[in-house]
DOVEXTOR-102349 format. One line per 5 residues: number of its first residue (from 0); for each residue x, y, z of N, C-alpha, C. Coordinates in steps of 0.05 Angstrom, whole numbers. Example, Ala and Ser with C-alpha at 12.3 -4.5 7.8 and 13.67 -1.06 7.14 Angstrom:
0> 264,-114,156,246,-90,156,264,-66,156  257,-45,142,273,-21,143,258,1,157 $
end
This chain:
0> 1361,354,-2018,1369,360,-1993,1393,358,-1984  1416,376,-1972,1438,379,-1972,1448,359,-1947  1468,360,-1941,1484,339,-1922,1476,348,-1895  1473,377,-1891,1469,381,-1864,1441,381,-1856  1429,371,-1871,1402,366,-1867,1395,331,-1865 $
5> 1408,320,-1881,1403,288,-1881,1419,269,-1860  1446,279,-1856,1461,267,-1832,1449,270,-1807  1436,285,-1796,1426,285,-1771,1394,268,-1767  1384,264,-1794,1363,247,-1798,1372,219,-1795  1387,214,-1809,1405,184,-1810,1409,177,-1782 $
10> 1422,197,-1767,1431,185,-1740,1404,182,-1720  1385,197,-1727,1363,197,-1708,1349,169,-1715  1349,160,-1739,1340,138,-1747,1354,110,-1736  1377,118,-1737,1397,93,-1724,1396,89,-1694  1390,106,-1681,1384,112,-1654,1363,95,-1650 $
15> 1337,105,-1666,1314,95,-1656,1310,65,-1661  1328,54,-1684,1324,24,-1695,1343,8,-1667  1367,24,-1660,1380,6,-1637,1364,3,-1609  1346,27,-1607,1328,21,-1576,1312,0,-1588  1296,0,-1603,1279,-28,-1614,1294,-50,-1614 $
20> 1316,-52,-1626,1327,-77,-1627,1333,-88,-1597  1345,-67,-1586,1350,-72,-1553,1327,-82,-1538  1307,-70,-1543,1281,-77,-1531,1272,-109,-1537  1277,-112,-1565,1267,-138,-1572,1284,-157,-1560  1308,-155,-1563,1326,-176,-1547,1317,-177,-1519 $
25> 1312,-159,-1503,1307,-160,-1478,1278,-173,-1475  1260,-171,-1495,1236,-186,-1492,1237,-210,-1492  1255,-218,-1514,1258,-246,-1525,1272,-265,-1496  1293,-249,-1481,1300,-253,-1455,1288,-268,-1434  1269,-249,-1434,1247,-252,-1409,1227,-277,-1420 $
30> 1222,-276,-1445,1200,-298,-1453,1218,-325,-1450  1247,-326,-1458,1262,-354,-1453,1266,-362,-1427  1268,-341,-1412,1271,-346,-1380,1246,-351,-1368  1220,-342,-1380,1199,-352,-1373,1188,-380,-1381  1194,-390,-1397,1186,-412,-1413,1206,-437,-1409 $
35> 1231,-427,-1400,1253,-454,-1394,1241,-474,-1378  1243,-499,-1381,1238,-522,-1364,1261,-525,-1343  1255,-527,-1316,1277,-536,-1295,1284,-560,-1302  1304,-571,-1298,1314,-598,-1300,1314,-616,-1278  1303,-604,-1257,1296,-614,-1233,1265,-617,-1226 $
40> 1252,-616,-1250,1223,-619,-1248,1209,-593,-1235  1189,-595,-1219,1169,-584,-1209,1182,-579,-1181  1208,-560,-1177,1215,-558,-1154,1217,-529,-1146  1206,-524,-1128,1194,-492,-1120,1219,-483,-1102  1242,-483,-1115,1268,-470,-1101,1284,-453,-1128 $
45> 1292,-431,-1113,1311,-410,-1136,1333,-427,-1141  1349,-425,-1162,1370,-434,-1172,1397,-430,-1152  1392,-403,-1143,1411,-391,-1118,1416,-407,-1097  1398,-430,-1093,1398,-449,-1067,1421,-465,-1072  1424,-467,-1094,1447,-493,-1097,1472,-481,-1115 $
50> 1470,-468,-1137,1483,-454,-1151,1496,-421,-1147  1516,-419,-1153,1525,-392,-1150,1536,-375,-1178  1535,-355,-1180,1544,-342,-1207,1573,-349,-1215  1590,-354,-1195,1621,-357,-1198,1624,-384,-1206  1604,-403,-1205,1614,-430,-1209,1581,-451,-1214 $
55> 1572,-456,-1234,1553,-471,-1233,1553,-500,-1220  1575,-512,-1222,1578,-534,-1205,1606,-534,-1195  1613,-551,-1175,1598,-567,-1160,1578,-546,-1141  1553,-562,-1136,1531,-545,-1121,1545,-537,-1090  1530,-516,-1081,1534,-506,-1059,1510,-500,-1042 $
60> 1497,-519,-1028,1472,-516,-1012,1474,-489,-997  1455,-470,-1001,1453,-443,-983,1447,-459,-958  1452,-439,-931,1451,-452,-906,1419,-446,-908  1408,-433,-912,1379,-429,-905,1364,-453,-920  1376,-468,-937,1354,-492,-944,1348,-511,-924 $
65> 1323,-510,-928,1310,-534,-907,1304,-557,-919  1311,-583,-923,1299,-606,-934,1269,-612,-924  1266,-605,-897,1241,-609,-894,1219,-603,-902  1224,-574,-916,1201,-561,-933,1195,-578,-958  1211,-604,-966,1199,-618,-985,1178,-643,-977 $
70> 1178,-647,-948,1165,-668,-937,1179,-691,-926  1210,-690,-932,1229,-709,-922,1248,-696,-906  1249,-698,-881,1270,-687,-864,1292,-699,-863  1318,-694,-864,1344,-708,-862,1352,-710,-833  1353,-734,-828,1359,-741,-797,1378,-761,-799 $
75> 1400,-762,-776,1423,-779,-774,1442,-782,-802  1438,-807,-813,1461,-817,-836,1446,-804,-856  1419,-794,-860,1412,-780,-882,1423,-753,-887  1429,-740,-865,1436,-711,-864,1469,-713,-874  1482,-737,-871,1510,-739,-881,1511,-748,-912 $
80> 1492,-760,-919,1491,-768,-948,1494,-746,-966  1508,-756,-992,1508,-741,-1016,1483,-736,-1026  1474,-715,-1039,1451,-710,-1052,1443,-733,-1074  1463,-740,-1090,1457,-759,-1112,1458,-791,-1100  1457,-790,-1075,1455,-822,-1070,1423,-824,-1068 $
85> 1408,-802,-1060,1381,-811,-1064,1370,-797,-1096  1383,-776,-1101,1369,-766,-1125,1386,-778,-1148  1384,-803,-1154,1395,-807,-1180,1397,-793,-1207  1367,-783,-1211,1364,-771,-1231,1362,-738,-1230  1362,-720,-1245,1357,-689,-1238,1331,-680,-1230 $
90> 1314,-702,-1233,1282,-695,-1230,1279,-697,-1201  1289,-676,-1181,1289,-675,-1151,1258,-684,-1146  1240,-663,-1157,1211,-663,-1150,1199,-691,-1141  1206,-709,-1162,1191,-730,-1160,1204,-756,-1146  1223,-747,-1131,1240,-772,-1118,1221,-783,-1102 $
95> 1218,-811,-1096,1205,-821,-1082,1211,-822,-1049  1200,-826,-1032,1211,-826,-1002,1210,-852,-991  1200,-868,-1006,1197,-899,-989,1223,-908,-988  1228,-920,-963,1254,-932,-954,1266,-956,-975  1247,-973,-989,1256,-992,-1009,1265,-977,-1032 $
100> 1256,-955,-1038,1267,-938,-1065,1300,-938,-1062  1312,-933,-1040,1340,-933,-1035,1354,-958,-1022  1334,-970,-1008,1350,-992,-988,1340,-1018,-1000  1354,-1037,-1009,1346,-1061,-1020,1336,-1079,-994  1315,-1093,-996,1297,-1104,-976,1313,-1132,-972 $
105> 1333,-1137,-955,1345,-1164,-950,1325,-1184,-939  1299,-1172,-922,1278,-1188,-920,1263,-1201,-933  1267,-1194,-958,1252,-1204,-978,1221,-1202,-971  1215,-1180,-966,1189,-1179,-962,1172,-1188,-934  1190,-1202,-919,1172,-1219,-899,1163,-1204,-877 $
110> 1179,-1176,-874,1174,-1157,-850,1162,-1134,-861  1147,-1128,-881,1138,-1112,-894,1152,-1092,-909  1144,-1063,-915,1160,-1044,-928,1166,-1018,-911  1156,-1023,-885,1163,-997,-866,1186,-1005,-854  1210,-999,-862,1239,-1000,-855,1242,-995,-818 $
115> 1222,-969,-817,1226,-955,-788,1215,-969,-767  1201,-991,-771,1193,-1012,-751,1217,-1025,-734  1241,-1028,-750,1266,-1037,-736,1291,-1023,-740  1289,-1002,-762,1312,-986,-771,1309,-954,-757  1327,-942,-759,1325,-909,-751,1349,-894,-769 $
120> 1348,-870,-775,1363,-859,-791,1387,-856,-778  1391,-858,-748,1413,-853,-739,1434,-879,-750  1428,-900,-751,1444,-918,-763,1424,-940,-772  1433,-954,-798,1417,-974,-807,1416,-1001,-793  1443,-1005,-778,1442,-1028,-755,1434,-1019,-730 $
125> 1427,-1002,-727,1417,-992,-699,1405,-1012,-686  1405,-1027,-662,1395,-1048,-651,1373,-1039,-636  1370,-1020,-626,1356,-1006,-603,1321,-1017,-611  1314,-1008,-632,1288,-1007,-643,1283,-1038,-653  1309,-1057,-658,1305,-1084,-665,1303,-1096,-637 $
130> 1311,-1097,-624,1308,-1111,-597,1285,-1099,-583  1273,-1079,-585,1248,-1069,-574,1223,-1085,-587  1229,-1088,-611,1208,-1101,-631,1205,-1132,-617  1233,-1139,-618,1236,-1169,-612,1224,-1175,-583  1223,-1157,-565,1214,-1163,-538,1185,-1165,-540 $
135> 1172,-1153,-556,1139,-1157,-557,1133,-1183,-577  1154,-1198,-589,1147,-1223,-602,1147,-1251,-589  1149,-1273,-601,1149,-1296,-588,1176,-1305,-571  1195,-1288,-577,1220,-1295,-570,1234,-1271,-559  1228,-1265,-528,1243,-1238,-519,1272,-1243,-518 $
140> 1291,-1224,-521,1314,-1227,-516,1327,-1226,-496  1345,-1238,-483,1354,-1233,-459,1387,-1248,-457  1401,-1239,-439,1426,-1243,-435,1443,-1239,-457  1462,-1263,-469,1474,-1264,-495,1460,-1259,-517  1433,-1269,-520,1419,-1261,-542,1417,-1232,-545 $
145> 1418,-1216,-526,1418,-1185,-534,1439,-1179,-551  1462,-1190,-554,1486,-1178,-566,1494,-1202,-592  1474,-1216,-595,1477,-1240,-617,1472,-1232,-646  1490,-1232,-661,1484,-1217,-689,1462,-1236,-699  1442,-1218,-710,1416,-1230,-719,1419,-1254,-742 $
150> 1442,-1255,-756,1445,-1273,-776,1451,-1301,-762  1460,-1300,-738,1462,-1326,-724,1440,-1343,-722  1414,-1331,-714,1391,-1347,-713,1376,-1345,-738  1372,-1319,-748,1362,-1318,-775,1380,-1322,-797  1390,-1348,-800,1406,-1354,-822,1390,-1360,-850 $
155> 1404,-1352,-869,1388,-1349,-895,1382,-1375,-906  1355,-1371,-921,1345,-1398,-926,1343,-1396,-961  1333,-1416,-966,1330,-1422,-999,1309,-1407,-1007  1307,-1394,-1033,1287,-1382,-1041,1258,-1390,-1037  1239,-1375,-1031,1211,-1388,-1015,1207,-1396,-989 $
160> 1230,-1396,-974,1239,-1404,-943,1234,-1377,-929  1230,-1381,-902,1227,-1357,-890,1250,-1356,-869  1262,-1334,-866,1286,-1324,-851,1281,-1311,-824  1261,-1293,-826,1253,-1278,-802,1229,-1288,-790  1205,-1294,-806,1177,-1301,-791,1175,-1326,-788 $
165> 1156,-1332,-763,1154,-1362,-755,1178,-1377,-752  1198,-1366,-744,1222,-1379,-740,1220,-1396,-710  1230,-1421,-713,1227,-1433,-686,1237,-1423,-661  1233,-1427,-638,1241,-1415,-615,1253,-1434,-597  1250,-1463,-601,1260,-1477,-588,1293,-1481,-585 $
170> 1304,-1482,-566,1333,-1484,-560,1354,-1498,-581  1341,-1525,-584,1353,-1543,-603,1358,-1530,-637  1339,-1513,-638,1338,-1504,-664,1361,-1485,-672  1379,-1476,-651,1399,-1460,-654,1427,-1482,-647  1418,-1491,-622,1441,-1506,-605,1441,-1533,-611 $
175> 1427,-1544,-625,1431,-1576,-628,1459,-1585,-639  1476,-1573,-651,1503,-1578,-655,1518,-1572,-633  1515,-1558,-614,1531,-1556,-590,1522,-1575,-572  1494,-1581,-571,1487,-1603,-556,1499,-1631,-565  1503,-1640,-589,1512,-1663,-596,1542,-1665,-590 $
180> 1556,-1644,-594,1587,-1642,-588,1596,-1641,-561  1576,-1638,-544,1593,-1635,-517,1598,-1661,-504  1617,-1663,-488,1635,-1682,-478,1632,-1688,-452  1630,-1663,-435,1635,-1662,-405,1611,-1648,-391  1589,-1665,-388,1581,-1691,-396,1571,-1694,-423 $
185> 1576,-1718,-436,1562,-1722,-463,1533,-1717,-459  1520,-1705,-471,1488,-1697,-470,1475,-1721,-477  1480,-1725,-509,1467,-1750,-521,1469,-1776,-509  1495,-1781,-500,1491,-1809,-483,1481,-1809,-457  1483,-1786,-441,1465,-1782,-419,1442,-1780,-417 $
190> 1425,-1777,-442,1399,-1776,-447,1388,-1751,-436  1408,-1728,-440,1397,-1700,-431,1371,-1691,-443  1357,-1679,-435,1337,-1663,-452,1340,-1643,-470  1329,-1636,-490,1334,-1610,-513,1327,-1588,-501  1320,-1582,-480,1313,-1561,-470,1334,-1549,-458 $
195> 1350,-1535,-467,1377,-1520,-455,1369,-1506,-432  1345,-1494,-431,1340,-1471,-404,1335,-1491,-382  1337,-1519,-375,1334,-1533,-353,1360,-1534,-338  1385,-1526,-352,1408,-1523,-345,1424,-1501,-348  1417,-1491,-373,1432,-1466,-379,1419,-1439,-377 $
200> 1430,-1419,-370,1421,-1389,-373,1431,-1372,-397  1412,-1351,-403,1428,-1337,-428,1447,-1319,-412  1452,-1315,-389,1468,-1298,-378,1497,-1311,-378  1497,-1337,-367,1522,-1355,-367,1516,-1381,-378  1526,-1387,-402,1522,-1410,-413,1541,-1434,-401 $
205> 1566,-1429,-393,1579,-1453,-388,1573,-1460,-359  1568,-1448,-340,1564,-1452,-310,1534,-1463,-309  1530,-1484,-318,1504,-1502,-321,1493,-1505,-293  1469,-1503,-289,1455,-1509,-263,1429,-1527,-270  1431,-1548,-260,1408,-1569,-260,1393,-1567,-238 $
210> 1365,-1561,-237,1345,-1559,-216,1339,-1586,-205  1356,-1597,-185,1352,-1628,-181,1328,-1633,-160  1312,-1606,-154,1290,-1611,-140,1269,-1619,-154  1267,-1613,-183,1247,-1621,-200,1252,-1652,-208  1269,-1664,-202,1272,-1692,-204,1267,-1710,-186 $
215> 1269,-1738,-187,1258,-1757,-171,1278,-1761,-146  1301,-1740,-143,1320,-1740,-123,1330,-1714,-113  1313,-1699,-98,1316,-1673,-96,1350,-1670,-73  1363,-1654,-81,1385,-1654,-64,1385,-1633,-42  1394,-1646,-15,1394,-1633,12,1418,-1638,24 $
220> 1423,-1614,40,1446,-1621,57,1474,-1618,41  1493,-1637,46,1518,-1637,33,1514,-1649,7  1493,-1660,-3,1490,-1666,-35,1491,-1642,-49  1481,-1618,-41,1475,-1597,-55,1500,-1585,-64  1525,-1593,-48,1549,-1580,-63,1571,-1603,-73 $
225> 1562,-1626,-71,1574,-1649,-87,1577,-1646,-117  1600,-1647,-130,1603,-1640,-158,1587,-1670,-175  1572,-1658,-196,1557,-1680,-206,1571,-1705,-218  1599,-1704,-224,1611,-1724,-229,1619,-1742,-207  1614,-1734,-182,1615,-1755,-161,1596,-1775,-159 $
230> 1572,-1767,-167,1548,-1787,-170,1538,-1798,-197  1547,-1780,-215,1545,-1791,-242,1572,-1792,-261  1589,-1807,-249,1620,-1809,-259,1614,-1828,-285  1595,-1845,-285,1591,-1855,-306,1577,-1843,-333  1573,-1818,-324,1555,-1799,-345,1527,-1808,-354 $
235> 1516,-1824,-333,1494,-1835,-329,1474,-1815,-314  1457,-1803,-330,1440,-1778,-312,1410,-1791,-315  1400,-1799,-332,1370,-1810,-333,1370,-1837,-322  1357,-1841,-303,1352,-1869,-293,1375,-1880,-273  1392,-1857,-261,1411,-1862,-245,1396,-1874,-217 $
240> 1404,-1899,-204,1391,-1904,-177,1396,-1882,-157  1373,-1884,-138,1374,-1863,-122,1382,-1872,-91  1387,-1899,-91,1388,-1917,-66,1417,-1905,-55  1420,-1907,-29,1445,-1894,-13,1469,-1912,-26  1462,-1942,-24,1482,-1955,-28,1497,-1952,-62 $
245> 1484,-1947,-75,1493,-1938,-103,1513,-1919,-106  1524,-1903,-83,1545,-1884,-84,1558,-1889,-59  1549,-1903,-36,1560,-1906,-14,1566,-1935,0  1568,-1950,-22,1569,-1979,-17,1598,-1980,-5  1620,-1971,-19,1646,-1975,-5,1651,-1958,19 $
250> 1633,-1945,28,1635,-1932,56,1625,-1945,78  1604,-1961,64,1589,-1982,83,1607,-2011,91  1624,-2016,66,1638,-2036,71,1666,-2032,86  1677,-2011,81,1699,-1998,99,1696,-1994,123  1670,-1992,133,1668,-1984,160,1683,-2000,180 $
255> 1690,-1990,197,1701,-2006,226,1689,-1999,254  1680,-1976,257,1673,-1969,284,1646,-1959,284  1624,-1976,282,1626,-2005,281,1631,-2016,255  1635,-2040,248,1635,-2057,221,1605,-2060,214  1600,-2043,195,1569,-2046,186,1566,-2075,176 $
260> 1582,-2088,156,1576,-2111,148,1576,-2135,172  1591,-2129,189,1590,-2151,212,1570,-2149,225  1562,-2127,231,1540,-2119,248,1513,-2120,234  1513,-2129,210,1492,-2135,191,1474,-2109,190  1487,-2083,190,1471,-2064,189,1459,-2060,161 $
265> 1431,-2049,158,1421,-2044,134,1434,-2025,116  1435,-2024,93,1442,-2007,75,1429,-1983,65  1412,-1982,83,1391,-1956,77,1407,-1936,99  1423,-1924,85,1446,-1904,102,1427,-1883,120  1403,-1875,107,1390,-1849,119,1377,-1868,150 $
270> 1381,-1888,156,1367,-1901,178,1386,-1893,203  1414,-1881,196,1431,-1870,217,1445,-1844,214  1446,-1840,182,1462,-1815,173,1440,-1795,162  1447,-1770,163,1431,-1748,144,1451,-1738,125  1441,-1722,106,1454,-1706,92,1468,-1682,99 $
275> 1456,-1676,121,1466,-1653,140,1497,-1658,152  1489,-1680,168,1516,-1688,183,1518,-1720,184  1545,-1731,168,1545,-1755,163,1551,-1765,188  1573,-1751,198,1582,-1769,229,1584,-1744,251  1580,-1750,274,1561,-1773,287,1539,-1777,278 $
280> 1530,-1807,281,1502,-1816,270,1482,-1812,292  1460,-1813,283,1432,-1810,306,1416,-1827,294  1417,-1856,306,1405,-1881,301,1375,-1875,322  1357,-1878,312,1330,-1875,331,1326,-1901,343  1331,-1910,369,1325,-1934,378,1297,-1932,384 $
285> 1278,-1914,381,1254,-1920,387,1238,-1934,362  1253,-1938,339,1240,-1951,321,1244,-1982,323  1264,-1992,345,1269,-2018,350,1253,-2032,369  1258,-2053,377,1239,-2070,400,1252,-2060,427  1269,-2045,427,1281,-2039,455,1284,-2006,452 $
290> 1264,-1987,451,1266,-1962,456,1280,-1954,483  1298,-1933,480,1314,-1927,501,1298,-1906,518  1299,-1914,545,1292,-1892,559,1311,-1887,587  1307,-1862,600,1319,-1854,622,1350,-1852,616  1366,-1871,636,1396,-1864,632,1408,-1879,608 $
295> 1389,-1901,594,1398,-1909,574,1400,-1894,546  1387,-1870,551,1385,-1847,527,1412,-1838,527  1426,-1830,554,1454,-1819,551,1479,-1844,547  1475,-1869,549,1493,-1889,545,1504,-1890,517  1528,-1890,514,1536,-1896,483,1536,-1921,479 $
300> 1533,-1921,449,1524,-1949,436,1544,-1969,445  1571,-1967,449,1592,-1986,452,1587,-1998,485  1575,-1984,501,1569,-2002,524,1552,-2021,525  1532,-2022,502,1513,-2042,500,1524,-2061,473  1533,-2050,461,1544,-2064,429,1576,-2068,430 $
305> 1586,-2070,452,1616,-2074,450,1626,-2095,435  1612,-2117,436,1615,-2145,419,1608,-2138,388  1604,-2117,380,1597,-2114,355,1567,-2123,338  1556,-2130,360,1531,-2142,353,1508,-2123,355  1490,-2119,331,1475,-2099,336,1450,-2112,331 $
310> 1443,-2123,307,1420,-2143,300,1415,-2164,315  1392,-2171,326,1390,-2192,344,1401,-2192,372  1408,-2166,379,1421,-2165,407,1399,-2173,427  1404,-2188,449,1385,-2196,472,1379,-2171,486  1352,-2167,494,1342,-2143,506,1339,-2143,535 $
315> 1340,-2167,543,1338,-2173,572,1363,-2158,585  1357,-2145,610,1369,-2133,627,1396,-2148,634  1397,-2172,641,1418,-2185,652,1435,-2186,628  1433,-2185,602,1450,-2189,578,1473,-2165,582  1463,-2143,598,1485,-2125,600,1488,-2116,631 $
320> 1471,-2125,645,1479,-2119,675,1483,-2141,693  1486,-2166,685,1496,-2186,699,1515,-2186,719  1540,-2173,713,1560,-2163,735,1553,-2149,754  1533,-2130,743,1523,-2111,765,1503,-2127,788  1490,-2144,777,1470,-2158,798,1491,-2181,811 $
325> 1512,-2188,801,1529,-2208,818,1540,-2196,840  1550,-2172,832,1567,-2155,851,1551,-2138,872  1523,-2143,869,1507,-2128,890,1517,-2138,916  1520,-2119,941,1521,-2131,965,1503,-2117,987  1491,-2095,978,1471,-2086,995,1443,-2084,985 $
330> 1424,-2101,986,1428,-2122,999,1447,-2145,975  1449,-2170,982,1471,-2182,966,1445,-2197,948 $
end
């Protein structure tokens, strides 16, 4: 065989071998691509959703990617979180969706594992849901309690103790120290009850208001506007005497028109005075042995009691009208 015969044959064999090799490599590439395991587990998303041909990392999520297709919608703070905050491993497909897998349960299981009962994706410290849940419990939040930090009432307890469930709802459980430290007036010395709600409100703590109507001495008239200290100057509240003289003895002793001690007036101020109008007085003469009738009703007290004598005053007509009797001329 001469050269003109075998050289073309060799070229033909070489081309045939090259095509077979290229086909074999292509087949092997397809086989590798088909059998390679995704590092992200059973994730039904194309690589191009996160990766690009210009750079494998950092990843760039395609605008068409919708996390809701995975069964977990990204809302609020979740939408702003980095992928690796939740996907701590590359196996994205098996990432758990329970709250406790990412968020440490500071409540130590007291409130269950469903964080959404109190928290929202908008903010983990969003109080709206917490307050709403609190309103359905044993202690509805009102006034200043609505803006008080949870930890102020739910103070940490030793391991095994309860911080959130079955907490006491009595005022003293949080305010006992304030009760003991109060000096104006001193609550403990005054025998004040531990039920703060009797005087305080959650809207205004400092301006206390005690409902005297529920006590043995309901306030009426001018007594309603008198400062507490005027009657309770010694900081005695429980068992304070209710007799008029316990507050008004000095007024009684200092009276001159008429002099109450000289006239031997009773110390029961309400006999002549009222809480609405202290002066002038309105003594009910009908309760005595000399009821006033006719012109006597319009006569001033001093016309009959000019001598300052009230108790034991004679009631005979001549005790006041002797001069009229003696001066009568028609008939004499």
